[in-house]
DRENDO-1510 file (C-alpha; in Angstrom, 1 decimal, always signed):
<recs>
REC; n; res; u; v; w
REC; 1; MET; -194.1; +153.3; -49.3 .
REC; 2; ASP; -191.2; +153.4; -46.8 .
REC; 3; GLU; -189.4; +156.6; -47.7 .
REC; 4; THR; -186.4; +155.9; -45.4 .
REC; 5; ASN; -185.9; +152.5; -47.0 .
REC; 6; ILE; -186.2; +153.5; -50.7 .
REC; 7; GLY; -183.9; +156.5; -50.2 .
REC; 8; ALA; -181.2; +154.3; -48.6 .
REC; 9; VAL; -181.6; +151.7; -51.4 .
REC; 10; ILE; -181.3; +154.3; -54.2 .
REC; 11; LEU; -178.2; +155.7; -52.6 .
REC; 12; SER; -176.6; +152.3; -52.1 .
REC; 13; LEU; -177.4; +151.1; -55.6 .
REC; 14; ARG; -176.2; +154.3; -57.3 .
REC; 15; LYS; -172.9; +154.1; -55.5 .
REC; 16; GLN; -172.5; +150.4; -56.4 .
REC; 17; ARG; -173.1; +151.3; -60.1 .
REC; 18; GLY; -170.6; +154.1; -59.9 .
REC; 19; MET; -173.1; +156.7; -60.9 .
REC; 20; THR; -173.3; +160.3; -59.9 .
REC; 21; LYS; -176.4; +162.0; -58.8 .
REC; 22; GLU; -176.4; +164.0; -62.0 .
REC; 23; GLN; -176.2; +160.8; -64.1 .
REC; 24; LEU; -179.1; +159.2; -62.3 .
REC; 25; ALA; -181.1; +162.5; -62.6 .
REC; 26; GLU; -180.5; +162.7; -66.3 .
REC; 27; ALA; -181.4; +159.0; -66.8 .
REC; 28; VAL; -184.7; +159.4; -65.0 .
REC; 29; GLY; -185.6; +162.9; -66.2 .
REC; 30; VAL; -185.4; +164.9; -62.9 .
REC; 31; SER; -183.1; +167.4; -61.4 .
REC; 32; PRO; -180.0; +166.4; -59.3 .
REC; 33; PRO; -181.6; +168.1; -56.2 .
REC; 34; ALA; -184.6; +165.7; -56.6 .
REC; 35; VAL; -182.2; +162.8; -56.3 .
REC; 36; SER; -180.6; +164.3; -53.3 .
REC; 37; LYS; -184.0; +164.7; -51.6 .
REC; 38; TRP; -184.7; +161.0; -52.3 .
REC; 39; GLU; -181.4; +159.8; -50.8 .
REC; 40; THR; -181.6; +162.1; -47.8 .
REC; 41; CYS; -185.1; +160.8; -47.2 .
REC; 42; SER; -186.6; +164.3; -47.3 .
REC; 43; ASN; -188.8; +163.3; -50.2 .
REC; 44; CYS; -190.0; +160.2; -51.9 .
REC; 45; PRO; -189.9; +159.5; -55.7 .
REC; 46; ASP; -193.3; +159.7; -57.5 .
REC; 47; VAL; -194.8; +156.2; -58.2 .
REC; 48; ALA; -194.5; +156.8; -61.9 .
REC; 49; LEU; -190.7; +157.1; -61.6 .
REC; 50; LEU; -190.1; +153.8; -59.8 .
REC; 51; SER; -189.7; +151.8; -63.1 .
REC; 52; PRO; -187.4; +154.4; -64.7 .
REC; 53; ILE; -185.3; +154.5; -61.5 .
REC; 54; ALA; -185.1; +150.7; -61.4 .
REC; 55; ARG; -184.0; +150.5; -65.0 .
REC; 56; ALA; -181.3; +153.2; -64.5 .
REC; 57; LEU; -180.0; +151.4; -61.5 .
REC; 58; ASP; -180.2; +148.0; -63.2 .
REC; 59; THR; -182.6; +146.5; -60.7 .
REC; 60; ASP; -186.3; +146.0; -60.2 .
REC; 61; VAL; -189.1; +147.8; -58.4 .
REC; 62; ASN; -189.3; +145.1; -55.8 .
REC; 63; THR; -185.7; +145.7; -54.8 .
REC; 64; LEU; -186.3; +149.4; -54.7 .
REC; 65; LEU; -189.2; +148.9; -52.3 .
REC; 66; SER; -187.2; +146.4; -50.3 .
REC; 67; PHE; -189.8; +143.8; -51.0 .
REC; 68; THR; -188.8; +140.4; -49.7 .
REC; 69; PRO; -190.3; +137.5; -51.7 .
REC; 70; THR; -189.7; +135.0; -48.9 .
REC; 71; LEU; -189.8; +134.9; -45.1 .
REC; 72; SER; -186.7; +134.4; -43.0 .
REC; 73; GLN; -186.6; +131.2; -41.0 .
REC; 74; VAL; -187.5; +133.1; -37.9 .
REC; 75; GLU; -190.4; +134.8; -39.6 .
REC; 76; LEU; -191.5; +131.5; -41.2 .
REC; 77; LEU; -191.6; +129.8; -37.8 .
REC; 78; ALA; -193.5; +132.7; -36.3 .
REC; 79; ALA; -196.1; +132.7; -39.1 .
REC; 80; VAL; -196.7; +129.0; -38.8 .
REC; 81; LYS; -197.0; +129.3; -35.0 .
REC; 82; GLU; -199.5; +132.1; -35.4 .
REC; 83; VAL; -201.7; +130.2; -37.8 .
REC; 84; GLY; -201.4; +127.1; -35.7 .
REC; 85; LYS; -202.8; +128.9; -32.6 .
REC; 86; LEU; -205.5; +130.5; -34.7 .
REC; 87; ALA; -206.5; +127.1; -36.2 .
REC; 88; GLU; -207.2; +125.7; -32.8 .
REC; 89; GLN; -209.6; +128.5; -31.9 .
REC; 90; ASP; -211.2; +129.6; -35.2 .
REC; 91; GLY; -210.9; +127.6; -38.5 .
REC; 92; PRO; -212.3; +130.3; -40.8 .
REC; 93; ALA; -210.0; +132.9; -39.3 .
REC; 94; ALA; -207.0; +130.6; -39.7 .
REC; 95; MET; -207.9; +130.1; -43.4 .
REC; 96; GLU; -208.2; +133.8; -43.9 .
REC; 97; ARG; -204.8; +134.3; -42.4 .
REC; 98; ILE; -203.4; +131.5; -44.6 .
REC; 99; ARG; -204.8; +133.2; -47.7 .
REC; 100; THR; -203.4; +136.6; -46.6 .
REC; 101; LEU; -199.9; +135.2; -46.1 .
REC; 102; THR; -200.0; +133.4; -49.4 .
REC; 103; ARG; -201.0; +136.6; -51.3 .
REC; 104; ARG; -198.3; +138.5; -49.5 .
REC; 105; TYR; -195.6; +135.9; -50.3 .
REC; 106; PRO; -196.9; +134.1; -53.4 .
REC; 107; THR; -193.6; +132.6; -54.4 .
REC; 108; ASP; -192.4; +131.5; -51.0 .
REC; 109; THR; -192.5; +127.7; -51.4 .
REC; 110; GLN; -191.4; +126.9; -47.9 .
REC; 111; LEU; -194.3; +129.0; -46.5 .
REC; 112; ARG; -196.7; +127.4; -49.0 .
REC; 113; PHE; -195.5; +124.0; -47.9 .
REC; 114; GLN; -196.0; +124.7; -44.2 .
REC; 115; LEU; -199.4; +126.3; -44.7 .
REC; 116; SER; -200.5; +123.4; -46.9 .
REC; 117; GLY; -199.6; +121.0; -44.1 .
REC; 118; ILE; -201.7; +123.0; -41.7 .
REC; 119; ALA; -204.7; +123.2; -44.1 .
REC; 120; MET; -204.4; +119.5; -44.7 .
REC; 121; GLY; -204.3; +118.2; -41.1 .
REC; 122; PHE; -205.9; +120.8; -38.9 .
REC; 123; PRO; -209.5; +120.7; -40.1 .
REC; 124; GLN; -210.0; +117.2; -38.7 .
REC; 125; LEU; -207.8; +117.8; -35.7 .
REC; 126; TYR; -209.9; +120.7; -34.5 .
REC; 127; GLY; -213.2; +119.8; -36.0 .
REC; 128; TRP; -213.6; +122.6; -38.5 .
REC; 129; PRO; -217.0; +123.1; -40.2 .
REC; 130; ASP; -217.4; +121.1; -43.4 .
REC; 131; GLU; -217.3; +124.2; -45.7 .
REC; 132; THR; -214.1; +125.4; -44.1 .
REC; 133; LYS; -212.6; +122.0; -44.2 .
REC; 134; GLU; -213.2; +121.6; -47.9 .
REC; 135; ALA; -211.8; +125.1; -48.5 .
REC; 136; ALA; -208.7; +124.2; -46.5 .
REC; 137; TRP; -208.2; +120.9; -48.4 .
REC; 138; ASP; -208.7; +122.8; -51.7 .
REC; 139; PHE; -205.9; +125.2; -50.6 .
REC; 140; ALA; -203.7; +122.3; -49.6 .
REC; 141; GLU; -204.1; +120.6; -52.9 .
REC; 142; GLN; -203.2; +123.7; -54.8 .
REC; 143; GLY; -200.3; +124.6; -52.4 .
REC; 144; LEU; -198.7; +121.2; -52.5 .
REC; 145; GLU; -198.9; +121.1; -56.3 .
REC; 146; TYR; -197.3; +124.5; -56.4 .
REC; 147; VAL; -194.5; +123.2; -54.2 .
REC; 148; ARG; -194.0; +120.2; -56.4 .
REC; 149; GLN; -193.7; +122.5; -59.5 .
REC; 150; HIS; -191.7; +125.4; -58.1 .
REC; 151; GLY; -190.2; +124.3; -54.7 .
REC; 152; GLU; -186.7; +123.0; -53.9 .
REC; 153; LYS; -186.0; +119.5; -55.3 .
REC; 154; LYS; -185.7; +118.1; -51.8 .
REC; 155; LEU; -189.3; +119.1; -51.0 .
REC; 156; TRP; -190.7; +117.2; -54.1 .
REC; 157; PRO; -191.0; +113.7; -52.6 .
REC; 158; THR; -192.6; +114.8; -49.4 .
REC; 159; ALA; -195.0; +117.2; -51.1 .
REC; 160; THR; -195.9; +114.5; -53.6 .
REC; 161; PHE; -196.5; +112.0; -50.9 .
REC; 162; MET; -198.6; +114.4; -48.9 .
REC; 163; LEU; -200.7; +115.4; -51.9 .
REC; 164; ALA; -201.3; +111.8; -52.8 .
REC; 165; GLY; -202.5; +111.1; -49.3 .
REC; 166; LEU; -204.8; +114.1; -49.4 .
REC; 167; LEU; -206.3; +113.0; -52.8 .
REC; 168; LEU; -206.8; +109.5; -51.5 .
REC; 169; ASN; -208.6; +110.9; -48.5 .
REC; 170; ARG; -210.9; +112.9; -50.8 .
REC; 171; ASP; -211.6; +109.8; -53.0 .
REC; 172; LYS; -209.7; +111.2; -56.0 .
REC; 173; LEU; -208.2; +107.8; -56.6 .
REC; 174; ASP; -206.9; +108.1; -60.1 .
REC; 175; GLN; -204.9; +111.3; -59.3 .
REC; 176; ALA; -203.6; +109.7; -56.1 .
REC; 177; GLU; -202.5; +106.6; -58.0 .
REC; 178; ALA; -200.7; +108.7; -60.6 .
REC; 179; LEU; -198.8; +110.6; -57.9 .
REC; 180; ALA; -198.0; +107.4; -56.0 .
REC; 181; ASP; -196.6; +105.9; -59.3 .
REC; 182; SER; -194.3; +108.9; -59.7 .
REC; 183; LEU; -192.6; +108.3; -56.4 .
REC; 184; PRO; -189.5; +106.1; -56.2 .
REC; 185; VAL; -190.3; +102.6; -54.9 .
REC; 186; MET; -187.3; +102.5; -52.6 .
REC; 187; PRO; -186.2; +106.0; -51.6 .
REC; 188; LEU; -182.8; +106.1; -50.0 .
REC; 189; ALA; -182.7; +107.6; -46.6 .
REC; 190; PRO; -179.5; +109.8; -46.1 .
REC; 191; GLN; -179.9; +109.7; -42.3 .
REC; 192; THR; -178.4; +106.2; -42.3 .
REC; 193; LEU; -175.3; +107.4; -44.1 .
REC; 194; TYR; -175.0; +110.5; -41.9 .
REC; 195; ALA; -175.4; +108.5; -38.8 .
REC; 196; ALA; -172.5; +106.3; -39.8 .
REC; 197; LEU; -170.4; +109.3; -40.9 .
REC; 198; TYR; -170.9; +111.1; -37.6 .
REC; 199; GLN; -170.1; +108.0; -35.7 .
REC; 200; LYS; -166.8; +107.7; -37.4 .
REC; 201; GLN; -166.2; +111.4; -36.9 .
REC; 202; ASN; -166.6; +110.8; -33.1 .
REC; 203; GLN; -169.8; +112.8; -32.9 .
REC; 204; PRO; -172.1; +110.4; -31.1 .
REC; 205; GLU; -174.9; +113.0; -30.4 .
REC; 206; LYS; -175.2; +113.9; -34.1 .
REC; 207; ALA; -175.1; +110.2; -35.0 .
REC; 208; TRP; -177.9; +109.5; -32.6 .
REC; 209; GLU; -180.1; +112.3; -33.9 .
REC; 210; GLN; -179.8; +111.0; -37.5 .
REC; 211; ALA; -180.5; +107.5; -36.4 .
REC; 212; ARG; -183.5; +108.7; -34.4 .
REC; 213; MET; -184.9; +110.4; -37.4 .
REC; 214; GLN; -184.5; +107.3; -39.5 .
REC; 215; LEU; -186.1; +105.2; -36.8 .
REC; 216; MET; -189.0; +107.5; -36.4 .
REC; 217; ASN; -189.8; +107.6; -40.2 .
REC; 218; GLY; -189.3; +103.9; -40.6 .
REC; 219; SER; -191.4; +102.9; -37.6 .
REC; 220; GLN; -194.3; +105.1; -38.6 .
REC; 221; ALA; -194.3; +103.5; -42.1 .
REC; 222; VAL; -194.3; +100.0; -40.5 .
REC; 223; LEU; -197.1; +100.8; -38.0 .
REC; 224; GLN; -199.2; +102.4; -40.8 .
REC; 225; ALA; -198.9; +99.3; -42.9 .
REC; 226; LEU; -199.8; +97.0; -40.0 .
REC; 227; SER; -202.7; +99.2; -39.1 .
REC; 228; LEU; -204.1; +98.9; -42.7 .
REC; 229; LEU; -203.6; +95.1; -42.6 .
REC; 230; ALA; -205.3; +94.9; -39.2 .
REC; 231; ALA; -208.3; +96.8; -40.6 .
REC; 232; SER; -208.7; +94.6; -43.7 .
REC; 233; ASP; -210.8; +91.5; -44.2 .
REC; 234; ALA; -207.7; +89.3; -44.6 .
REC; 235; PRO; -207.7; +86.1; -42.6 .
REC; 236; ASP; -204.6; +87.1; -40.7 .
REC; 237; ALA; -205.8; +90.6; -39.8 .
REC; 238; SER; -205.6; +89.6; -36.1 .
REC; 239; ARG; -201.9; +88.7; -36.5 .
REC; 240; ALA; -201.3; +92.1; -38.0 .
REC; 241; LEU; -203.0; +93.7; -35.0 .
REC; 242; ALA; -200.8; +91.7; -32.6 .
REC; 243; ALA; -197.7; +92.7; -34.6 .
REC; 244; TYR; -198.8; +96.3; -34.4 .
REC; 245; GLY; -199.0; +96.1; -30.6 .
REC; 246; ALA; -195.6; +94.4; -30.3 .
REC; 247; VAL; -193.8; +96.9; -32.5 .
REC; 248; ALA; -195.5; +99.9; -30.8 .
REC; 249; LYS; -194.5; +98.6; -27.4 .
REC; 250; ALA; -190.9; +97.8; -28.4 .
REC; 251; LEU; -190.4; +101.3; -29.8 .
REC; 252; GLY; -192.1; +103.1; -26.9 .
REC; 253; TYR; -195.2; +104.3; -28.6 .
REC; 254; PRO; -198.1; +105.2; -26.2 .
REC; 255; PRO; -200.3; +102.1; -25.4 .
REC; 256; CYS; -203.3; +104.3; -26.3 .
REC; 257; LEU; -202.4; +104.1; -30.0 .
REC; 258; LEU; -202.8; +100.3; -29.8 .
REC; 259; ASN; -206.0; +100.5; -27.8 .
REC; 260; ILE; -207.5; +102.9; -30.3 .
REC; 261; GLN; -206.8; +100.3; -33.0 .
REC; 262; LEU; -208.2; +97.5; -30.8 .
REC; 263; ALA; -211.4; +99.5; -30.3 .
REC; 264; ALA; -211.8; +100.0; -34.0 .
REC; 265; HIS; -211.2; +96.3; -34.6 .
REC; 266; ALA; -213.7; +95.4; -31.9 .
REC; 267; MET; -216.4; +97.5; -33.6 .
REC; 268; GLU; -215.7; +95.9; -37.0 .
REC; 269; SER; -216.2; +92.5; -35.2 .
REC; 270; GLY; -219.5; +93.7; -33.7 .
REC; 271; ASP; -218.2; +93.8; -30.1 .
REC; 272; SER; -219.3; +97.2; -28.9 .
REC; 273; GLU; -218.6; +96.3; -25.2 .
REC; 274; GLU; -215.0; +95.5; -26.0 .
REC; 275; ALA; -214.6; +98.7; -28.0 .
REC; 276; LEU; -216.0; +100.8; -25.1 .
REC; 277; GLU; -213.6; +99.1; -22.7 .
REC; 278; LYS; -210.6; +99.9; -24.9 .
REC; 279; LEU; -211.7; +103.5; -25.3 .
REC; 280; GLN; -212.1; +103.8; -21.5 .
REC; 281; THR; -208.5; +102.5; -21.1 .
REC; 282; VAL; -207.4; +105.2; -23.6 .
REC; 283; VAL; -209.1; +107.9; -21.5 .
REC; 284; ARG; -207.4; +106.7; -18.3 .
REC; 285; GLU; -204.0; +106.8; -20.0 .
REC; 286; LEU; -204.6; +110.3; -21.4 .
REC; 287; LYS; -205.6; +111.5; -18.0 .
REC; 288; GLY; -202.4; +110.0; -16.4 .
REC; 289; GLU; -204.1; +107.2; -14.5 .
REC; 290; THR; -202.0; +104.5; -16.0 .
REC; 291; GLU; -198.3; +103.8; -16.3 .
REC; 292; GLN; -196.6; +106.2; -18.8 .
REC; 293; PHE; -194.6; +105.0; -21.7 .
REC; 294; HIS; -190.9; +105.6; -22.3 .
REC; 295; PRO; -190.2; +106.6; -25.9 .
REC; 296; LEU; -187.0; +105.7; -27.6 .
REC; 297; TRP; -186.6; +109.2; -29.1 .
REC; 298; GLY; -187.3; +112.0; -26.6 .
REC; 299; ALA; -188.6; +113.1; -23.3 .
REC; 300; THR; -191.6; +111.3; -21.9 .
REC; 301; PRO; -194.8; +113.4; -22.5 .
REC; 302; GLN; -196.7; +114.1; -19.3 .
REC; 303; PRO; -200.5; +114.1; -18.8 .
REC; 304; GLY; -201.9; +117.4; -19.7 .
REC; 305; ASP; -199.0; +118.5; -22.0 .
REC; 306; SER; -199.6; +119.4; -25.7 .
REC; 307; TYR; -198.9; +115.9; -26.9 .
REC; 308; TYR; -201.7; +114.4; -24.9 .
REC; 309; ARG; -204.1; +117.3; -25.5 .
REC; 310; THR; -203.6; +117.0; -29.3 .
REC; 311; LEU; -204.0; +113.3; -29.2 .
REC; 312; ALA; -207.2; +113.6; -27.1 .
REC; 313; ARG; -208.6; +116.2; -29.5 .
REC; 314; MET; -207.8; +114.0; -32.5 .
REC; 315; LEU; -209.4; +111.0; -30.9 .
REC; 316; GLN; -212.5; +113.0; -29.9 .
REC; 317; ASN; -213.1; +114.3; -33.4 .
REC; 318; GLY; -212.3; +110.9; -34.9 .
REC; 319; LEU; -214.9; +109.1; -32.7 .
REC; 320; ARG; -217.5; +111.7; -33.6 .
REC; 321; THR; -217.0; +111.3; -37.3 .
REC; 322; ASP; -215.7; +107.8; -37.9 .
REC; 323; SER; -218.5; +105.6; -39.3 .
REC; 324; LYS; -217.0; +102.6; -37.3 .
REC; 325; PHE; -218.2; +104.1; -34.1 .
REC; 326; GLN; -221.6; +105.4; -35.3 .
REC; 327; ALA; -223.4; +102.6; -33.4 .
REC; 328; LEU; -222.1; +104.0; -30.1 .
REC; 329; GLN; -223.3; +107.6; -30.5 .
REC; 330; ASN; -226.3; +107.2; -28.3 .
REC; 331; ILE; -224.8; +105.1; -25.6 .
REC; 332; PRO; -224.2; +107.1; -22.3 .
REC; 333; THR; -220.8; +105.5; -21.7 .
REC; 334; PHE; -219.6; +106.6; -25.2 .
REC; 335; THR; -221.0; +110.2; -24.6 .
REC; 336; LYS; -219.0; +110.3; -21.3 .
REC; 337; ILE; -215.8; +109.1; -23.1 .
REC; 338; LEU; -216.2; +112.0; -25.6 .
REC; 339; HIS; -216.6; +114.5; -22.8 .
REC; 340; GLN; -213.6; +113.1; -20.9 .
REC; 341; LEU; -211.5; +113.5; -24.1 .
REC; 342; ASP; -212.2; +117.2; -24.2 .
REC; 343; PRO; -208.8; +118.8; -23.4 .
REC; 344; GLU; -210.6; +121.4; -21.3 .
REC; 345; ALA; -212.6; +118.8; -19.3 .
</recs>
């Protein structure tokens, strides 16, 4: 217990309530000098007295102990950054830290939301062991459901969407469908309104930022839909793949995203040589041996920066586990590609 803290809190609350030391002492059943010792930090109240003191001061024990149920924005960002670094090096240790933070701040929905996102995406990104991956996904399911039930209203759609995607990935199809059904079919994006508002207020930078956010969200949805169509057995799947390439190029997405799709499409068509060629092109791009793209919404990533390292790691883990590429596992060229995709290589 922090004696300095609790003494200051008792003094402040007593004065706010207009109580004398004698009145507080009588209400709690101690002497006035005992109250003085608390407030001057020369002594600390007995644990058994915490509840009576809280009642007398019309507060709760958490307030007396200066317990903060939620992290500040700075603390939240620091915690997420810490877990993110740990996740890259040691999945089990990252999960232990996630559990510790959740126990320490059980009602902090923003923290639970951020930690659930890490637990949902990082196991595959960093190739966590299966047991740790399943534990992480269990945590993410519980965390996102908690956020849906207790979090801010603005978090509900995103948490619901994320949880539905996680359940779909875990083949819990009925639950995923129920969540998808609960989402609005055509959610309105406030960024469009804000962009127009800021434009009329003569704030072009703010207008651009809102429009950029809307463009990013919308383009990701379009590319995901085209990707699903391209991977289907539909007669015009090749047209969807071509459209994916055109949209990605127009919006400044890295060509490697298209080449990864082309490689997967080639494997589904039984053309392993074409798939290997596309994957080799991806490696050259990630190593900076091809022309860099120029995104519409930010600075151009450079070879070796975190964007490319993350993308290379995701691709490496995906190629190792995706059944589409299983037939390539024993081919030397494919083994070399996997090695080249290692961010440390």
